[in-house]
ROZA-866952 format. One record per residue (C-alpha): x, y, z; residue number from 1; residue in one letter. Coordinates in Angstrom, 1 decimal. Example, Ala and Ser with C-alpha at 12.3 -4.5 7.8 and 13.67 -1.06 7.14 Angstrom:
% residues 2
+--------+--------+--------+-----+-----+
|      u |      v |      w |   n | res |
+--------+--------+--------+-----+-----+
|   12.3 |   -4.5 |    7.8 |   1 |   A |
|   13.7 |   -1.1 |    7.1 |   2 |   S |
+--------+--------+--------+-----+-----+
***
This chain:
% residues 335
+--------+--------+--------+-----+-----+
|      u |      v |      w |   n | res |
+--------+--------+--------+-----+-----+
|  -69.9 |   46.6 |  -51.5 |   1 |   M |
|  -72.2 |   45.9 |  -54.6 |   2 |   T |
|  -75.8 |   44.9 |  -53.8 |   3 |   V |
|  -76.2 |   40.8 |  -53.2 |   4 |   R |
|  -80.2 |   39.7 |  -54.1 |   5 |   K |
|  -82.4 |   39.7 |  -51.4 |   6 |   A |
|  -83.4 |   36.0 |  -50.0 |   7 |   W |
|  -86.9 |   35.7 |  -47.8 |   8 |   I |
|  -85.6 |   34.7 |  -44.3 |   9 |   V |
|  -88.1 |   32.2 |  -42.7 |  10 |   A |
|  -90.4 |   34.5 |  -39.6 |  11 |   G |
|  -89.5 |   32.3 |  -37.1 |  12 |   G |
|  -85.7 |   31.9 |  -38.1 |  13 |   A |
|  -86.0 |   36.0 |  -37.9 |  14 |   L |
|  -87.9 |   35.6 |  -34.6 |  15 |   A |
|  -85.6 |   33.5 |  -33.1 |  16 |   A |
|  -84.1 |   36.9 |  -31.0 |  17 |   G |
|  -80.7 |   38.0 |  -30.6 |  18 |   L |
|  -80.1 |   36.6 |  -27.2 |  19 |   S |
|  -80.6 |   32.9 |  -29.5 |  20 |   F |
|  -78.4 |   34.4 |  -32.0 |  21 |   V |
|  -75.4 |   35.4 |  -29.7 |  22 |   M |
|  -75.8 |   31.4 |  -28.0 |  23 |   L |
|  -75.6 |   30.5 |  -31.6 |  24 |   L |
|  -71.9 |   32.2 |  -31.9 |  25 |   V |
|  -70.9 |   31.7 |  -28.9 |  26 |   V |
|  -71.6 |   28.0 |  -28.8 |  27 |   G |
|  -70.6 |   27.4 |  -32.4 |  28 |   V |
|  -67.2 |   28.8 |  -31.9 |  29 |   Y |
|  -66.4 |   27.6 |  -28.9 |  30 |   I |
|  -66.7 |   23.8 |  -30.8 |  31 |   V |
|  -64.7 |   25.3 |  -34.0 |  32 |   A |
|  -61.8 |   25.9 |  -31.5 |  33 |   G |
|  -61.8 |   22.8 |  -29.8 |  34 |   N |
|  -62.2 |   21.0 |  -33.4 |  35 |   L |
|  -59.1 |   23.3 |  -35.0 |  36 |   A |
|  -56.0 |   22.1 |  -36.4 |  37 |   N |
|  -53.5 |   24.6 |  -38.0 |  38 |   G |
|  -53.3 |   23.7 |  -41.6 |  39 |   I |
|  -50.6 |   20.8 |  -43.1 |  40 |   G |
|  -48.3 |   21.0 |  -45.7 |  41 |   G |
|  -48.2 |   20.0 |  -48.9 |  42 |   G |
|  -48.3 |   21.0 |  -52.8 |  43 |   A |
|  -50.9 |   23.5 |  -52.8 |  44 |   K |
|  -53.3 |   23.7 |  -55.4 |  45 |   A |
|  -55.7 |   26.0 |  -56.4 |  46 |   L |
|  -58.8 |   26.9 |  -54.9 |  47 |   A |
|  -61.7 |   26.8 |  -56.6 |  48 |   K |
|  -62.5 |   30.3 |  -58.3 |  49 |   G |
|  -59.8 |   31.9 |  -56.7 |  50 |   A |
|  -58.7 |   31.7 |  -60.5 |  51 |   V |
|  -60.9 |   33.5 |  -62.9 |  52 |   P |
|  -62.1 |   30.1 |  -65.5 |  53 |   A |
|  -59.7 |   30.8 |  -68.5 |  54 |   A |
|  -57.0 |   30.5 |  -66.2 |  55 |   Y |
|  -57.2 |   27.5 |  -64.2 |  56 |   Q |
|  -56.3 |   25.2 |  -66.4 |  57 |   A |
|  -53.2 |   27.1 |  -67.1 |  58 |   L |
|  -52.2 |   28.0 |  -64.0 |  59 |   V |
|  -52.5 |   24.5 |  -62.6 |  60 |   Q |
|  -50.9 |   23.1 |  -65.4 |  61 |   K |
|  -47.9 |   25.3 |  -65.2 |  62 |   W |
|  -47.8 |   26.4 |  -62.0 |  63 |   G |
|  -46.4 |   22.7 |  -61.7 |  64 |   N |
|  -43.6 |   22.6 |  -63.7 |  65 |   L |
|  -40.4 |   23.1 |  -61.3 |  66 |   C |
|  -40.0 |   22.4 |  -57.6 |  67 |   P |
|  -39.2 |   26.2 |  -56.7 |  68 |   A |
|  -43.2 |   27.3 |  -57.9 |  69 |   I |
|  -46.6 |   25.7 |  -57.3 |  70 |   N |
|  -49.5 |   26.8 |  -58.8 |  71 |   P |
|  -50.6 |   28.9 |  -55.6 |  72 |   A |
|  -47.7 |   30.7 |  -56.0 |  73 |   L |
|  -47.9 |   31.3 |  -59.9 |  74 |   L |
|  -51.5 |   32.6 |  -59.5 |  75 |   A |
|  -50.0 |   35.3 |  -56.7 |  76 |   A |
|  -47.3 |   36.4 |  -59.0 |  77 |   Q |
|  -50.1 |   36.8 |  -62.4 |  78 |   L |
|  -52.8 |   39.0 |  -59.4 |  79 |   Y |
|  -49.5 |   41.1 |  -58.3 |  80 |   Q |
|  -48.6 |   41.8 |  -61.5 |  81 |   E |
|  -52.0 |   42.5 |  -63.5 |  82 |   S |
|  -55.1 |   41.3 |  -61.3 |  83 |   G |
|  -55.1 |   39.0 |  -63.9 |  84 |   F |
|  -55.4 |   41.5 |  -67.1 |  85 |   N |
|  -54.3 |   40.2 |  -70.0 |  86 |   P |
|  -54.0 |   43.7 |  -71.8 |  87 |   R |
|  -52.4 |   45.3 |  -68.4 |  88 |   A |
|  -50.0 |   47.9 |  -69.9 |  89 |   Q |
|  -47.4 |   49.7 |  -67.1 |  90 |   S |
|  -45.6 |   52.9 |  -67.0 |  91 |   P |
|  -42.0 |   51.2 |  -67.6 |  92 |   A |
|  -44.1 |   49.2 |  -70.7 |  93 |   A |
|  -44.9 |   45.8 |  -68.8 |  94 |   A |
|  -47.1 |   44.0 |  -70.9 |  95 |   Q |
|  -49.8 |   41.5 |  -70.6 |  96 |   G |
|  -50.8 |   39.1 |  -68.1 |  97 |   I |
|  -47.1 |   38.9 |  -66.7 |  98 |   A |
|  -46.0 |   42.0 |  -67.4 |  99 |   Q |
|  -43.0 |   41.0 |  -69.3 | 100 |   F |
|  -41.1 |   43.8 |  -70.5 | 101 |   I |
|  -40.2 |   43.6 |  -73.8 | 102 |   P |
|  -36.4 |   42.8 |  -73.6 | 103 |   G |
|  -37.6 |   39.8 |  -71.3 | 104 |   T |
|  -40.2 |   38.4 |  -73.6 | 105 |   W |
|  -38.0 |   38.5 |  -77.1 | 106 |   A |
|  -35.4 |   36.1 |  -74.5 | 107 |   T |
|  -37.8 |   34.0 |  -72.5 | 108 |   H |
|  -41.2 |   34.4 |  -74.0 | 109 |   G |
|  -42.1 |   30.4 |  -75.1 | 110 |   I |
|  -45.1 |   29.4 |  -77.4 | 111 |   D |
|  -47.3 |   28.3 |  -74.4 | 112 |   G |
|  -50.0 |   27.3 |  -76.9 | 113 |   D |
|  -48.2 |   25.8 |  -79.5 | 114 |   G |
|  -49.5 |   28.2 |  -82.5 | 115 |   D |
|  -46.4 |   28.8 |  -83.7 | 116 |   G |
|  -45.9 |   32.1 |  -82.3 | 117 |   D |
|  -45.0 |   33.4 |  -79.3 | 118 |   R |
|  -47.5 |   36.6 |  -78.1 | 119 |   D |
|  -47.4 |   38.7 |  -75.0 | 120 |   V |
|  -50.4 |   39.4 |  -75.0 | 121 |   W |
|  -51.8 |   36.1 |  -74.6 | 122 |   D |
|  -51.8 |   34.4 |  -71.7 | 123 |   P |
|  -52.0 |   30.8 |  -73.2 | 124 |   R |
|  -48.7 |   31.7 |  -73.9 | 125 |   D |
|  -47.0 |   34.7 |  -71.5 | 126 |   A |
|  -48.9 |   32.5 |  -68.4 | 127 |   I |
|  -46.4 |   29.5 |  -69.5 | 128 |   P |
|  -43.9 |   31.8 |  -70.2 | 129 |   S |
|  -44.0 |   33.2 |  -66.9 | 130 |   A |
|  -43.2 |   29.8 |  -65.1 | 131 |   A |
|  -40.8 |   29.1 |  -67.3 | 132 |   S |
|  -39.2 |   32.2 |  -66.6 | 133 |   Y |
|  -39.2 |   31.5 |  -62.8 | 134 |   D |
|  -37.8 |   27.9 |  -63.5 | 135 |   C |
|  -34.8 |   28.8 |  -65.6 | 136 |   E |
|  -34.5 |   32.0 |  -62.6 | 137 |   L |
|  -34.6 |   29.0 |  -59.7 | 138 |   A |
|  -32.5 |   26.7 |  -61.9 | 139 |   S |
|  -29.5 |   30.1 |  -62.1 | 140 |   Y |
|  -29.4 |   30.2 |  -58.1 | 141 |   V |
|  -29.9 |   26.8 |  -57.1 | 142 |   K |
|  -26.3 |   26.4 |  -55.5 | 143 |   D |
|  -27.3 |   29.5 |  -53.4 | 144 |   V |
|  -28.2 |   28.4 |  -49.2 | 145 |   P |
|  -32.1 |   29.0 |  -48.3 | 146 |   G |
|  -35.2 |   28.2 |  -49.2 | 147 |   D |
|  -35.3 |   27.9 |  -53.0 | 148 |   A |
|  -38.8 |   29.5 |  -53.6 | 149 |   T |
|  -37.5 |   32.6 |  -52.0 | 150 |   K |
|  -34.1 |   32.8 |  -54.3 | 151 |   N |
|  -36.3 |   32.8 |  -56.9 | 152 |   M |
|  -38.4 |   34.9 |  -56.6 | 153 |   L |
|  -35.3 |   37.8 |  -55.9 | 154 |   A |
|  -34.2 |   36.3 |  -58.7 | 155 |   A |
|  -37.3 |   37.5 |  -60.3 | 156 |   Y |
|  -37.5 |   41.0 |  -58.9 | 157 |   N |
|  -33.5 |   41.4 |  -58.3 | 158 |   A |
|  -31.4 |   39.7 |  -60.7 | 159 |   G |
|  -29.9 |   35.6 |  -60.5 | 160 |   A |
|  -26.4 |   37.7 |  -60.0 | 161 |   Y |
|  -28.0 |   40.1 |  -56.9 | 162 |   A |
|  -28.8 |   37.0 |  -54.8 | 163 |   V |
|  -26.0 |   35.1 |  -55.8 | 164 |   I |
|  -23.5 |   37.7 |  -54.6 | 165 |   K |
|  -25.2 |   38.6 |  -51.2 | 166 |   Y |
|  -25.8 |   34.3 |  -50.7 | 167 |   G |
|  -29.7 |   34.5 |  -50.4 | 168 |   G |
|  -32.2 |   37.7 |  -50.7 | 169 |   V |
|  -30.4 |   40.3 |  -51.0 | 170 |   P |
|  -30.8 |   43.6 |  -48.5 | 171 |   P |
|  -33.0 |   45.7 |  -50.6 | 172 |   Y |
|  -36.4 |   46.7 |  -49.2 | 173 |   R |
|  -37.9 |   46.6 |  -52.7 | 174 |   E |
|  -36.8 |   42.7 |  -53.1 | 175 |   T |
|  -37.6 |   41.6 |  -49.8 | 176 |   Q |
|  -41.1 |   42.9 |  -49.4 | 177 |   N |
|  -41.6 |   41.4 |  -53.1 | 178 |   Y |
|  -40.6 |   37.7 |  -51.5 | 179 |   V |
|  -42.7 |   38.1 |  -48.9 | 180 |   K |
|  -45.7 |   39.3 |  -50.5 | 181 |   T |
|  -45.7 |   36.8 |  -53.2 | 182 |   I |
|  -45.1 |   33.5 |  -50.9 | 183 |   T |
|  -47.8 |   35.6 |  -48.8 | 184 |   T |
|  -50.3 |   36.4 |  -50.9 | 185 |   L |
|  -49.7 |   32.7 |  -52.8 | 186 |   Q |
|  -52.0 |   31.7 |  -49.6 | 187 |   D |
|  -54.4 |   33.5 |  -50.6 | 188 |   S |
|  -54.8 |   31.1 |  -53.9 | 189 |   F |
|  -54.5 |   27.6 |  -52.3 | 190 |   A |
|  -56.8 |   25.2 |  -51.5 | 191 |   A |
|  -57.2 |   24.7 |  -47.6 | 192 |   P |
|  -55.5 |   21.9 |  -46.6 | 193 |   V |
|  -56.6 |   20.8 |  -43.3 | 194 |   G |
|  -58.7 |   23.4 |  -40.8 | 195 |   R |
|  -57.2 |   26.7 |  -39.2 | 196 |   V |
|  -57.2 |   27.6 |  -35.7 | 197 |   D |
|  -60.2 |   30.2 |  -35.2 | 198 |   P |
|  -58.4 |   33.4 |  -33.1 | 199 |   S |
|  -59.5 |   35.9 |  -30.8 | 200 |   K |
|  -59.2 |   38.4 |  -33.8 | 201 |   Q |
|  -62.5 |   36.4 |  -35.3 | 202 |   A |
|  -63.8 |   36.7 |  -32.1 | 203 |   A |
|  -63.5 |   40.5 |  -31.7 | 204 |   G |
|  -64.7 |   40.7 |  -35.7 | 205 |   A |
|  -67.8 |   39.0 |  -34.6 | 206 |   I |
|  -68.4 |   41.4 |  -31.7 | 207 |   S |
|  -67.9 |   44.2 |  -33.3 | 208 |   Y |
|  -70.5 |   43.0 |  -36.4 | 209 |   A |
|  -73.2 |   42.9 |  -33.7 | 210 |   Q |
|  -72.8 |   45.8 |  -32.3 | 211 |   K |
|  -73.8 |   47.4 |  -35.7 | 212 |   K |
|  -76.8 |   45.0 |  -36.0 | 213 |   L |
|  -80.6 |   47.1 |  -37.0 | 214 |   G |
|  -78.1 |   50.0 |  -38.6 | 215 |   T |
|  -79.0 |   51.2 |  -42.4 | 216 |   L |
|  -77.1 |   50.1 |  -44.5 | 217 |   Y |
|  -75.8 |   52.7 |  -47.2 | 218 |   L |
|  -74.0 |   52.6 |  -50.4 | 219 |   W |
|  -70.8 |   52.5 |  -50.2 | 220 |   G |
|  -70.7 |   53.7 |  -46.1 | 221 |   G |
|  -67.5 |   53.2 |  -43.5 | 222 |   D |
|  -69.2 |   53.7 |  -40.7 | 223 |   G |
|  -68.1 |   57.3 |  -40.0 | 224 |   T |
|  -69.5 |   60.2 |  -38.6 | 225 |   P |
|  -70.1 |   61.4 |  -42.2 | 226 |   E |
|  -71.6 |   58.4 |  -43.5 | 227 |   D |
|  -74.3 |   58.3 |  -40.2 | 228 |   G |
|  -72.1 |   55.6 |  -39.0 | 229 |   G |
|  -73.5 |   53.3 |  -41.9 | 230 |   R |
|  -72.1 |   50.8 |  -43.7 | 231 |   F |
|  -72.6 |   48.7 |  -47.1 | 232 |   D |
|  -71.6 |   44.9 |  -47.0 | 233 |   C |
|  -68.1 |   45.2 |  -47.3 | 234 |   S |
|  -67.2 |   48.5 |  -45.4 | 235 |   G |
|  -69.3 |   46.1 |  -42.6 | 236 |   L |
|  -66.1 |   43.6 |  -42.8 | 237 |   T |
|  -63.1 |   45.6 |  -43.7 | 238 |   K |
|  -64.5 |   48.2 |  -40.6 | 239 |   A |
|  -64.9 |   44.5 |  -38.2 | 240 |   A |
|  -61.7 |   43.4 |  -38.9 | 241 |   Y |
|  -59.8 |   46.7 |  -38.7 | 242 |   E |
|  -61.3 |   47.1 |  -34.9 | 243 |   S |
|  -58.8 |   44.1 |  -33.9 | 244 |   V |
|  -55.8 |   45.1 |  -35.8 | 245 |   G |
|  -56.4 |   43.7 |  -39.5 | 246 |   I |
|  -57.0 |   46.0 |  -42.9 | 247 |   S |
|  -58.7 |   44.6 |  -45.0 | 248 |   L |
|  -58.6 |   45.8 |  -48.4 | 249 |   P |
|  -62.5 |   47.9 |  -48.9 | 250 |   R |
|  -63.9 |   46.4 |  -51.8 | 251 |   V |
|  -65.1 |   42.4 |  -51.2 | 252 |   A |
|  -63.7 |   40.7 |  -54.3 | 253 |   N |
|  -60.3 |   42.1 |  -52.9 | 254 |   D |
|  -61.4 |   41.2 |  -49.6 | 255 |   Q |
|  -62.2 |   37.4 |  -50.6 | 256 |   Y |
|  -58.0 |   36.9 |  -51.3 | 257 |   N |
|  -57.0 |   38.0 |  -48.1 | 258 |   A |
|  -56.2 |   34.6 |  -46.3 | 259 |   G |
|  -56.6 |   31.0 |  -47.5 | 260 |   P |
|  -60.1 |   29.9 |  -48.8 | 261 |   H |
|  -62.2 |   26.9 |  -46.5 | 262 |   P |
|  -64.9 |   25.1 |  -47.6 | 263 |   A |
|  -68.4 |   24.9 |  -46.8 | 264 |   R |
|  -68.0 |   22.1 |  -44.0 | 265 |   D |
|  -64.7 |   24.0 |  -42.7 | 266 |   E |
|  -66.3 |   27.5 |  -42.3 | 267 |   L |
|  -65.3 |   28.6 |  -38.4 | 268 |   L |
|  -67.1 |   32.0 |  -36.6 | 269 |   P |
|  -65.1 |   34.8 |  -38.3 | 270 |   G |
|  -64.4 |   33.5 |  -41.7 | 271 |   D |
|  -65.5 |   36.2 |  -44.4 | 272 |   L |
|  -67.9 |   34.7 |  -47.6 | 273 |   V |
|  -68.9 |   35.7 |  -50.4 | 274 |   F |
|  -71.7 |   35.3 |  -52.6 | 275 |   F |
|  -71.2 |   36.0 |  -56.4 | 276 |   S |
|  -73.6 |   35.2 |  -60.1 | 277 |   D |
|  -70.2 |   33.5 |  -61.6 | 278 |   D |
|  -69.2 |   31.4 |  -59.3 | 279 |   L |
|  -66.6 |   30.6 |  -61.5 | 280 |   T |
|  -65.0 |   34.1 |  -61.1 | 281 |   N |
|  -63.3 |   35.4 |  -57.4 | 282 |   S |
|  -63.3 |   39.0 |  -59.4 | 283 |   R |
|  -67.2 |   38.7 |  -59.9 | 284 |   A |
|  -68.0 |   38.4 |  -56.2 | 285 |   I |
|  -70.3 |   41.1 |  -55.6 | 286 |   R |
|  -71.6 |   40.8 |  -51.5 | 287 |   H |
|  -69.7 |   39.5 |  -48.4 | 288 |   V |
|  -70.3 |   38.8 |  -44.7 | 289 |   G |
|  -69.2 |   37.9 |  -41.5 | 290 |   I |
|  -70.0 |   34.2 |  -40.6 | 291 |   Y |
|  -71.4 |   33.8 |  -37.3 | 292 |   V |
|  -71.9 |   30.0 |  -37.2 | 293 |   G |
|  -75.3 |   27.7 |  -38.0 | 294 |   G |
|  -75.4 |   28.4 |  -41.4 | 295 |   G |
|  -75.6 |   32.4 |  -40.4 | 296 |   Y |
|  -73.8 |   35.1 |  -41.2 | 297 |   M |
|  -73.9 |   39.0 |  -40.0 | 298 |   I |
|  -74.2 |   41.4 |  -43.4 | 299 |   D |
|  -75.2 |   44.9 |  -44.4 | 300 |   A |
|  -77.3 |   43.2 |  -47.2 | 301 |   P |
|  -78.9 |   46.3 |  -49.0 | 302 |   R |
|  -80.2 |   49.8 |  -49.8 | 303 |   T |
|  -82.9 |   49.7 |  -48.0 | 304 |   G |
|  -82.4 |   47.3 |  -45.4 | 305 |   A |
|  -80.7 |   47.2 |  -42.2 | 306 |   V |
|  -77.3 |   44.6 |  -40.6 | 307 |   I |
|  -79.2 |   41.5 |  -39.8 | 308 |   R |
|  -78.3 |   38.4 |  -39.9 | 309 |   F |
|  -78.4 |   36.2 |  -43.3 | 310 |   D |
|  -78.2 |   33.1 |  -43.8 | 311 |   P |
|  -75.2 |   31.8 |  -46.0 | 312 |   I |
|  -76.6 |   28.9 |  -47.9 | 313 |   D |
|  -78.2 |   31.0 |  -51.0 | 314 |   T |
|  -77.5 |   29.3 |  -54.2 | 315 |   P |
|  -75.2 |   32.4 |  -55.3 | 316 |   D |
|  -73.0 |   31.8 |  -52.2 | 317 |   Y |
|  -69.6 |   31.4 |  -53.5 | 318 |   F |
|  -67.0 |   30.8 |  -51.1 | 319 |   G |
|  -65.1 |   31.7 |  -48.0 | 320 |   A |
|  -61.9 |   33.5 |  -46.3 | 321 |   T |
|  -60.6 |   33.0 |  -42.6 | 322 |   R |
|  -58.9 |   36.4 |  -42.5 | 323 |   V |
|  -55.2 |   36.5 |  -41.8 | 324 |   T |
|  -52.1 |   39.0 |  -40.9 | 325 |   E |
|  -50.0 |   38.8 |  -43.7 | 326 |   D |
|  -52.5 |   37.8 |  -46.5 | 327 |   G |
|  -54.8 |   41.2 |  -45.6 | 328 |   A |
|  -51.4 |   43.2 |  -45.5 | 329 |   K |
|  -50.0 |   41.6 |  -49.0 | 330 |   A |
|  -52.8 |   42.5 |  -51.3 | 331 |   L |
|  -53.7 |   45.9 |  -52.9 | 332 |   P |
|  -56.6 |   47.6 |  -52.1 | 333 |   T |
|  -58.1 |   47.7 |  -55.7 | 334 |   Q |
|  -57.0 |   45.7 |  -58.7 | 335 |   V |
+--------+--------+--------+-----+-----+
***
């Protein structure tokens, strides 16, 4: 949604014309589809930049505290609870980056950094405490049938007694939604361990964006009649995926968490590509485009420019997201 630096594109590349780019998109997409295979299993390490740099080491370390959690899952909980805001406070008096209520903090807060106090506002205490509390809950429900992580998350939301009583995730809509949200959202913070198949939806999103080439940029534009059919960067990507049935968050830094994060050499057409002045913090992302292959994206660059093809290999390239329907639905529209 924010304005990206204008990068000069060689005249020859621009003069290649739409017919060349169409061949590029289709050809690369077919090749990518033939090469792709599914994401493998294994531990979920954090993707580069998925967590603010100040918390990366803490989440990675404490996310391995017990088998029921992993760093990506812990990151998903922190994002869902506070958006990584260490000063967050809810109307229900939940406090800090992990949103402990005072009574729970008094019982379960730990001195994570060993400085002699337990400070709910200090992520160096709150993040270790969140992991410790997760593992404690997991131990309470370890004998309950089913998935240990899902049972732990259900205990976090509804209490260990309810999980034990129902022999698994209890039939409470709020609890079931919480478990689904966190287990889905964790994939947004996990480093990919393999390729993901491209989808018809990705191809459809590219097709939508291609039809908007030449449209004048509009800050905050969603492509509505009121906007004159114009878009800003995240408005274009949101509309492109909505055209194939996937609802994305509105702003670029939220869209980053709508799926797993392929490396540069793993990009497939349809992936969202992101740009930032701070390459350590996904919350600082300020521009997004749709990758079409061959090192190019379709994007709405800035005021005064039109929707066009731009290269992605610029100094402010942050990373990419392979959109998944469940991943997109799991995310809030704002932090």
